[in-house]
C-alpha positions as CSV (number, residue, x, y, z in Angstrom):
1,T,112.8,124.0,143.9
2,S,109.4,123.8,145.6
3,A,108.7,125.0,149.1
4,A,107.7,122.6,151.8
5,P,104.2,123.3,153.1
6,S,103.8,124.8,156.5
7,Q,102.6,122.8,159.5
8,A,98.8,122.6,159.3
9,H,96.8,124.8,161.6
10,R,95.0,122.7,164.2
11,L,92.7,124.6,166.6
12,G,91.2,128.0,165.7
13,F,88.7,130.3,167.3
14,G,86.8,133.0,165.5
15,G,83.9,135.4,165.8
16,S,81.6,137.5,163.8
17,L,79.2,140.5,164.1
18,A,76.0,140.5,162.1
19,V,75.3,143.3,159.6
20,S,71.7,142.8,158.7
21,N,70.7,141.8,162.2
22,Y,72.1,142.8,165.6
23,G,74.0,139.8,167.0
24,V,77.1,137.9,167.7
25,G,78.5,134.6,166.5
26,G,81.4,132.4,167.2
27,S,83.1,129.5,165.6
28,T,85.8,126.9,166.3
29,R,87.7,124.9,163.7
30,Y,89.7,121.8,164.5
31,W,91.8,120.3,161.7
32,F,92.6,116.7,162.8
33,S,94.7,116.2,159.7
34,K,96.2,118.5,157.0
35,H,93.1,118.1,154.8
36,A,90.1,117.1,157.1
37,G,88.6,119.0,160.0
38,L,85.5,119.9,162.0
39,S,83.8,123.3,162.4
40,M,81.3,124.4,165.0
41,A,79.6,127.7,164.5
42,G,76.9,129.4,166.5
43,G,75.2,132.7,167.0
44,W,72.5,134.8,168.6
45,Y,70.7,137.5,166.7
46,R,68.0,140.1,167.2
47,P,66.2,141.9,164.4
48,R,67.3,145.4,163.4
49,Q,64.8,148.1,164.0
50,Y,64.1,150.1,160.8
51,G,61.9,153.1,160.3
52,Y,58.1,153.0,160.6
53,S,57.7,151.9,157.0
54,T,59.5,148.6,157.2
55,Y,58.4,146.9,160.4
56,S,57.4,147.7,163.9
57,T,59.6,148.0,166.9
58,R,61.3,144.8,168.0
59,T,60.5,143.2,171.3
60,S,62.9,141.6,173.7
61,S,61.6,138.1,173.0
62,S,62.3,138.2,169.2
63,S,65.6,136.4,168.5
64,T,67.3,133.7,166.5
65,V,69.8,131.1,167.9
66,T,71.8,128.9,165.5
67,A,74.3,126.1,166.0
68,S,76.0,124.4,163.0
69,P,78.5,121.6,163.2
70,S,80.2,120.7,159.9
71,L,82.8,118.3,158.5
72,M,85.3,120.1,156.2
73,V,87.9,119.0,153.6
74,T,90.6,121.3,152.3
75,F,92.5,120.8,149.0
76,N,96.0,122.1,149.7
77,S,98.5,123.2,152.3
78,T,99.8,126.7,153.0
79,D,103.1,127.8,151.6
80,P,105.3,129.7,154.1
81,N,107.3,131.3,151.3
82,R,104.2,133.1,149.9
83,E,103.1,136.4,151.2
84,V,99.5,135.3,150.9
85,S,98.4,131.6,150.8
86,L,94.9,130.4,149.9
87,R,93.4,127.1,151.1
88,P,90.0,126.3,149.5
89,Y,87.6,123.9,151.3
90,L,84.2,122.2,151.1
91,G,82.0,120.9,153.8
92,V,78.7,119.3,154.8
93,G,76.9,119.5,158.1
94,V,73.7,120.2,159.9
95,S,72.3,123.5,161.2
96,Y,69.9,123.9,164.2
97,M,67.9,127.1,164.2
98,H,65.4,128.4,166.8
99,A,63.8,131.7,165.6
100,T,60.9,133.7,167.1
101,S,59.1,136.4,165.3
102,Q,56.9,139.1,166.8
103,P,53.8,140.4,165.0
104,S,54.1,143.5,162.9
105,Q,51.2,145.7,161.9
106,T,53.1,147.4,159.1
107,T,54.2,144.3,157.2
108,G,51.5,141.8,158.2
109,V,54.1,139.4,159.7
110,T,52.4,137.2,162.3
111,A,54.1,136.0,165.5
112,G,55.6,132.5,165.2
113,I,58.3,130.1,166.2
114,Y,60.6,128.1,163.9
115,S,62.7,125.4,165.5
116,S,64.3,122.8,163.3
117,T,67.5,121.3,161.8
118,T,68.4,121.4,158.2
119,P,71.3,119.9,156.2
120,V,73.9,122.5,155.0
121,G,76.5,122.5,152.3
122,L,79.4,125.0,152.5
123,G,82.5,126.1,150.6
124,G,85.0,128.8,150.9
125,V,88.6,129.7,151.1
126,E,90.9,130.5,154.1
127,L,93.5,133.2,153.5
128,F,96.8,133.0,155.4
129,L,99.2,135.9,155.7
130,R,102.9,135.0,156.1
131,D,103.5,138.0,158.5
132,H,100.6,136.9,160.8
133,P,100.8,133.1,160.9
134,S,98.1,132.6,163.6
135,L,95.4,134.6,161.8
136,T,93.2,133.5,158.9
137,L,90.5,135.3,157.1
138,S,87.8,133.2,155.5
139,V,85.0,133.8,152.9
140,D,82.3,131.2,153.1
141,G,79.2,130.4,151.1
142,T,76.7,128.2,153.0
143,Y,73.5,126.8,151.5
144,Y,70.5,126.4,153.8
145,R,67.2,124.8,153.0
146,L,64.8,126.7,155.3
147,P,61.0,126.5,154.7
148,S,59.8,129.3,157.0
149,Q,60.2,133.1,156.6
150,F,60.9,135.3,159.7
151,V,61.7,139.0,159.7
152,N,64.5,138.5,162.2
153,R,66.1,135.3,160.9
154,A,69.9,135.6,160.6
155,N,70.1,133.2,157.6
156,V,67.9,133.1,154.4
157,N,66.8,130.1,152.4
158,G,69.4,129.4,149.8
159,L,73.0,130.7,149.6
160,N,74.4,132.9,152.4
161,F,77.8,134.5,152.5
162,Q,80.0,135.3,155.4
163,V,83.4,136.7,156.1
164,S,85.1,135.6,159.2
165,A,88.5,135.6,161.0
166,H,90.0,132.8,163.1
167,F,92.9,132.9,165.5
168,Y,94.8,129.6,165.6
169,L,96.4,128.5,168.8
170,K,98.4,125.9,167.0
């Protein structure tokens, strides 16, 4: 006998901390049906200060701000009888990025500003734990097409990976 799928999670809030840059990010997911939903992610990052051989000391005006709304589609429902349930998804959206870069004498990076939108494609899997039904862990791969290079940019041109957690209210 097969198990009935659990009620779909509806509204979730999550957060992230950047590893390669100092910064914070947040995201909201709203599933308006069992298989279709919206995601809104955003963040603010500052460049990490490395030793004298990498690049010079950051200044307070060097930062990156991102906002990325996406439409997501998932392929299955969760199973309340499983200890761990996986729900893969794909999505498309747009990403707005505003990045500033300060000059560096050690790497030859010139000061600049990049502000633009770019289409994004994403895919990943949400992991549900039966003992913690309101919490999900996600692994995402997001593809960005970014023409400019900045030392402090939070995302790179091409495929980016992220691990996140969401707490669902319902």
